[in-house]
N, C-alpha and C positions, 0 to 999 in steps of 0.2 A: 564543472570541475574547479572553476575560480572560487566559488563560494563554499564548496564542500557540502552543499545541499543537493538533494536528488531532484532532478527535473524530468518530466515526463511529457509526452505529447497527449493532450486531452481531445478526444474524439468529440466530445459534447461541446467544448469551447472552441474547437478547431484553432487551438493555440497551445504554445508551450506552457505548462503548469508546474510550479514548484510546490511540491508536497509541504504543507503546513502553512502556506501564505494565508489562507482563509481559515483553516480549523485550529491552527496552533499545534497540530500533531505532526512534528518536524521528522525528516528522515536526514541524518547526516551520513555522507558516504564514508563507508569503511574501506570497501574494496570493489572494484569494477573489473569483471572478467569477460572475455570474449571467447566464443566457441571456436573449434577448429575451422569452420567454414566462414566465419566472420559475420553470421547472420543472426546470432542470438547473444544477448547480454545477460549476465548474472549480476546483480546488484546486491552487494551486502550493506545493509545500513545499521546504523544505532537508531532505534525508534524511540522518539518521545511521544507519549500518547498512544493512541490506537492507530492503526495503519488503514483500516478499512472504513468506508463510509457508513457501514452497518454498526459500527462501534465495537468491533472485534479487533484483536491483536493483529490478525492478518486477514487477507481476502480468501484464504483457502481453508474455509470453515465447513465445507461440505465433502462428504466422502461417500463411497458406495460401501455399505456394510450390510451383509446379509441380502444382497441384490437390490437394496434400496437406497436411494439418495438420502443421507442423514446428516443433520447438522451436528458437528462434533466439537465445536468451540463455542462458548457462551458469549453473549453480548456483555462487554465490560462497561460501556459508557452508552447512556441513552442519548444519542446525538440530536433527537429532537428537543430534548430538555435543554440542551446547551445551544440550540439555534444553529447547528452546523451540519445539518443532515445533507 
């Protein structure tokens, strides 16, 4: 909240992780909402670069279409080429 940048808990790192510190794909906090039970957060961000480590704009690039799991969003940035996969 102090910096205006979004911070998450990383299971792989077992530590807090601020989006963009290593990739440059920064998330600036626009609004933080809490649900009625106080157990879910909704984070609205201003995204610089891609949000997903797969090189897509967001992590929700798969959907069930015609009974099949289908990729519905293209890869925008080849993360391996920029060394930030």
